N, C-alpha and C positions, 0 to 999 in steps of 0.2 A: 324576331330580330334578324333572322337570315334574310327575310324579304327586304327590310329597310337597308341592310348592308349592300345587297345586290343592286338595289335602285341607286344608292349613292355612288357605288363603283361605276355603274353604267353611265350616269350623268357626268361624273367627273372625268371619266375616260373619254367621253365624247368631247368635253371642253378641251382636253389636252390634245385630242385627235384632230381638231379642226385644223385645216391646212394653214401653215404659216405664210407670211407674205414673201413673195419672190418673183423672179421673172419667168420661171418655168412652172406654171400651175397645172397645165392640162394633164400630163402623165402622172404627176404626183397626186393630183386630185382623184383621178380614176383609181389609182392603186390604193389610196387611203379609203376611198368609199368602199372598195371591195373588202378590205380588211375590217372596216367598221361594220359592214353587213355580217361578216362571219362572226365577229366578236359579239355583236348584238344577239345573234341567234344562239350562240353558246351561253351567254349570260342569262338569257330568258329561260333556256332549258334548265340551267342550274337553279334559277329562282324557283321554278316549279318543283324541282326535285328537293330543294332545300327544306320545304315544309313537310315532306313525307319521310325524309330520311333522318337518321339519328345524328349524333354529334360527329360521327365519322364522315357524314356527307358534307358537313361544314368544312372539315379538313380537306376534303376533295375539292371543294370550291376554292379554297385558298391556293391549293396546288395548281388548279387550272388558271387562276388569276396570275400566278407567278410566271406562267408561260408567256404572258403578254408584256411587252416593254413598257406599257403605260403604268403597270403596277407600281413601279418605284416612284413615278411622278406623283401618284396619289396616295401613297402609303401613309404619309404623315397625316393627311386629312382624314383618311379612313380610320386610323387609330383614334384620332380625336373624336370622330363621330361615334365610334364604338364606345369610347369612354362616356360620352354624353348620354347615349342610350342606356348604358349600364347604370349611370347615376339616376336616370329617370325611373328605371325599373326598381332600383333599390329604394327610392323614396315612396313609390306607389304600391309596393308589394311587401309582404312579410319575408323574413329570411328564407333562403331556399330550403333549409332543413325542415322548417315548419310547413312549408308549402308541399314538400314531398309527403309528409305525414298526412296532410289533409287530402291529398290526391290519391293516397294509397287505396282508398275504398272506391274510387270512381272507375268508370269503365274506360276502355281505350278510346272509344268515340268521343267521350267527354273531354279526355285529355287533348285530343287533336283539336277539338273545337276551341278549347281554352287557349292552347298555344297560338292558334290563328288569331284569336281575339287579342292576345297580348301583343303579337306582332303589329296588328292593325292599330292598336292603342299607342304603341311606341312610335309608330310612324306619324300618327296624328299629333302626338305630343311634340315631336320634332318640328313639324310644320308650324304648330302654334308658337313654338319658341322663335322660329324664324320670323313669323309675322308680328311678334310682340313689339319689335322696334317700330314697325310701320304703324301699328295700332296706336302707339304712343304719340306719333306725329299727328295722327288724325283726331286725337282726343279733343273733344269740344268743338270739332268742326261743324257739326250739325247746328249747334247753338249759335255759333258765329254766323253761319249762313242765314239763319232766321233773323238775327239782329240786322244784318246787311239788307235783307229783303224788306223787313219792316221799315227800316229807315228810309230807303228809296221810295217805297210805296207811300209813306206818309208825306214825304217831300212832294211827290207828284200830285198827291191830293190837294195840297196847298196851292201848287202852281196852277193846276187846272181851274180852281176857283178864281184865281187872279186873272187868268188869261182867257176866260170864257168868251169875252166879247172883243178880243184883240185879233190882230192879223199875224201873230206869231205862230210858229209851228205847233201843231197839236201833239201833245206828248202821250204816247201809248204806254200800257203796262210794261214794267221792266222785265227783262228776261235774264236769268242767271246763266252765265257762260264761263268757260274755262275749267281748269282742273278742280277748283274749289266746289263747283256745282256739279261736276261729273263724278265726284266721289274719290278722287285721288289727289295727292299733294306732294310734288317732288321737292318743295322748298321748306317744308316744316313750318316753323312759326313765322316765317317771312311772307306768308301767303297774302295775296291781294284778292279780295272778293270783287269780281267784275260783273257788272250788269249792263246790258244793252237796252237803251230806251229808244223804241221806234219813233220816228218823226213822220207825221202826216201833214199834208198841206192844209192851211187854213182856208176858209171860204174865200172865193175870189182868186184862188191860186191853184196850180197843179204842179206836180213834180214829174219831170221826164228824165229817165235815166239814160245817160250816154255812156255806153260800155266800151272800153278800149279793146283792142284786138289782142290775141294771144301772143303776138310777136313783141308787143310793147312791154318793157321791163323797167319800172312797174307799169301795169296797165293804167291808162289815163281815164279812170272812171269819174264821171262828173254827174251832178244832180242839177238839171236845168229847171229854173223856176219860170213858169209861164202864167200870165194873167188871164183870167177868164171873165167874161161878161156876167154881171150879176143883176142887170137891170130888171129882168123878168123873174128873178128868184129872190127868196128871203124877203119878200115885201113886208113881212111882219116885223122885220128888224128896223128900228127907227134910225134914220140918218145913215142908211146902208150905202157905203161907197162902191162905185163900180170903177175899177182901175183902168178899164178899157175905154169907157165913154164919159167918165167924169171930166168936167172942165179942168184945165191945167191949174188954174188958180186955186180951185178947191183941193186938188191933190197936193199942192205946195203947202197948204195950211195943215195937211194931215200927213206930212212926210214920215213921222214916226210910226204911222199905222201900216206902212208898206213893208212887206217882208223883203222886197228887193232892195230897199234903201237902208235897211238895218242889219240884215244877216247874210247878205250876198255880196260877192265881188262881181260886178257886171251883172250877168243874168244867172250866175251859178251860185249854189249854196256854199257858203264858206265855213269849213269845219272849225277853224280857230275862232271865228266870230260866234258860232253856235256855242262853243265851249265857254268863252268869256261871258256870254249872256246867261248861261246856266249857272256859272259860278256866282254871278251877281245875284241871281234869284236865291241861291242857297244861303248866301250871306245875309240877305234881307229877311229870309223866312226862318232862320235857325231859332230865333227867340220864341217863335210860335210852336215849335216842335216839343212833344213830350220828352224826346230824347235829351233835350236841353238840360233837364234836371239830373240826368244820369251820366252824361258824357260832356267833355269839353271837345270842341271841334276845331280843326285847323285845316285850311285849304292848302294842299301841297301843290308845288309848281307843276303845271301840266298845260300844254298848248292846245291839245286836241281832245281832251276829255276833262272830267271834273273828278279830282282825286281828293278824298276826304280822309283825314286821320282822326279817329275817335280815341279818347282816353278816358277810362272810367276811374272811380275813386281809388282803385287798387293800382293805378298807374299802368294798367295793361292797355296795349294799343290794338286797334283794329283798323285796317286800311280798306276803304271801299272806293272803287273806281267806277264812275258812270261814263259809258261811251254812248255814242249816238249812231243810229242806223236808219237807212231808208230801204224798205223791203222791195225785193224784186217780185212784182206781181203778188200772188198769194203763196209764194214758196217760202222755204226756210233759209233762203240765201239773202243776205243783206249787203248793202254798201255801207261801210262803217267809217266813222271819223278816226278810228285808230290809225296811227302812223304806219307807213310801210317800212320795209327794211332799207329803202334807199336813203342815201345821205341827206337828200333834200326832197321833201314832199310838198308840192304846191298846196296852198290853202284850199283850193277848189277841187283837189283830187281826193277821192274817197276809195278806200281799199275794199275789195270784195272779201267778205268774211263768211266762213262756213261754221262759225262757232255755235250758232243757234242749232244748226242741223246736227252738229257733233254732240252737243248737250242732250238733244232729243234722242239721239241714237243710244247714248249710255243710259238714259232713263228707261228706254224700251228694253234694253238688255237687263236692267235691274229687275224688271217685272217678269222676265221670262226665265232667268237662270235659276238653278237650285239655290237653296238657302245658304249652303256652305261653299258657294262659288268664290274662287280666289282671283278672278281676272283683274280686278282693280288693284289688288295687292301685288300681282305680277307686274302690272304697269308701273305702279309706284316704286317698287323695288328697283326695276331696271332704269327708270327715269332718274333715280337718285345717284346713279353712278356715271352720269353723262358729264358732270362738271369737268371743265378743262379740255373737252374734246369738241370737235366740229359738229357732232351730232346734236340735233335739236330734239326737244321733247315732242315736237309735232311729228318728226320722223318716226319716233318710237310709238307714238299714239296711232299713227297710220298703220304700222305693222300690226299692232294689237287689234285694231278695228277689222283689218282684213282677216285675221285669224278667228276672231269672234264670229265673223259673218260666214265663215266657211267650215268651221269645226263644230261638231255637236256640242251644245252648251253643257251637257252633262260631263264632258271631258275636262271642264275647268273646276271640278270639285277639289276639295282640299288635298285628297290623297294623290292627285295628279299634279301638284304644285311644281315639283322639280322638273317634271317632264314638260310642262308648259313653258317654264323658263327656258328650257333647252330649245323648244320650238321657236320662241321669239328670237333667240340668238341665231338659230339656223336660218330663219326667214330673212333676218337682217343681213347675214353673210351672203346668202344666195342673191339678194337684191343688189348688194355691193358688187359682187362678181359679175353680174349681168349689167351693172350700171343702170338699173331700172327699178323704180319703186312707184307704182301707179297711185295717183291721187285717189282717195276713196270715193269721191263724189262725181268724178268725170268718167263717163262711159262705163260705169259699173252696172253690169246686167243683173247682179244679185242684190241690188239695193232694197232694203226693207221697205215695205209698202207705206209705212207711216211717215217716212221721210219724203217731203214734198220738194222737188227740184224743178227749176225752170226747164222747159222742153229742150233748150240748147244743151244742157248738161247731159241729158239722156242720149242725145244723138252725137255728142262730141267724142273725139278720139281720146283714149286714156292719156292723162297728163302725167309726164314723167317727172317726179320730184328729184331724181338724180341726174337730170339732164346736164347739170354743171359738171358732173364727173366725166361725162362723155367728152366734153370739150376741154377738160383739164386733167391730163394724165397724172400730174404731180398731186393734185387734190385727191385723185382716186387712190394713189399709193398711200397717201397720208391717212385716208379713211380706213383702209385695210389694216394699217398698223394700229390705228386707234381702236379698231374692233378687237384686236388681240388684247389690248389693255383692258377693254371693257369685260372681256371674258375672265381675265385674271381678277379684276375688281369684284365681279360677281361671285367668283369662287371664294375669295377672301371674305366677302361680306357674309356669305351663307354659313361658312364654317369657322371663321375667326371673329366675325362681328366687326371687322374694320375694312 
């Protein structure tokens, strides 16, 4: 019990001790960091002594805590935490009198071992209670992911049979991306299951990627469609067209067979035309699907993707969004049909997406981390408090990916849950104060080997996701104020559940 109380006081005092927003940060920050270091040392010493000393040592701990000004700020939360732990022990153990009788014949060493086991058990129970709300939001997510994957896979199977001898893009196997397939969900039951379908050129065509420069906002990435000579290839295909050397009259009779004439604007692949083409295929093929017997399907409005709403007999909904991408070489980076954050995105502009690489990163982490690791619960808990602020879930995910890639994976176990939440908030604060948060995939020398990046990424300078704060002091001040609110929300969520 002493151990968990000290941990709670440590974490909460750190949250309270984080520097407030103001014009004079340097001197105050240095002074607070000095005081924080002193207090952390004292509290850690007290934690070690608390397990060896009797009840008088717990009184000394409280007396030491009273000497710090943060005590009054966290007293109410500490009392609530103490009451919660007392209730847990009361439910899981016999009355104290009977416990004393049972322990009367045991040795001193056994008593010490049992007390340590109880403290550890209490801490584990507290963390499990904290994670209970998160687990409820993720309930059934694995089943829904499987439904979404099976649906898109079956659709692609039907389309591939229909388009085998056409000049439309070749549809590759779908790749699950986003929080739903990474194992965390900040939006609860409003989750959208997103899958990216790679597009490859049909015979007689090739895709050439024209990548915009880093100064362009947004970057004007385009997919140029080029015609290739097929006169000497695919001779076994009857009536094979060559779009380079075929007579113009023959080409006019086969206009629908040309990718350029159907899904391009000029010589560039058109994201909106691709989306409308795929939506038409879904509508025509739905009656052939086995899912037709179990779900009613509705196409939701979407200009650059295909968004499906499924409803089962219990009137429960599942939303699946299919996006389209063109792979950069053999890397995990794609140009995606997904719209950019700009007010207007030209139909021929494709956004560079790192979603496939991110999903691959989290899958690799899931294979390497210990079984009781709470890194996804940390991410989900923090992402849930961002509503109403200028912080994006992508910013928070970037912070967690950096920490996962630099800290020992064993340090993300359940017993370190509160400390890892503290690390996430401190990393975000230090990044805000420096006005710099490096993109995870650009210029990262510690990139896991399984992640395949284009050579230009490895040689690039780190990309600053907080560059806008450098150019806008007002936005920087707002972000610092919002960080204080996030810290308050996290404390209330952990100990009050609101």
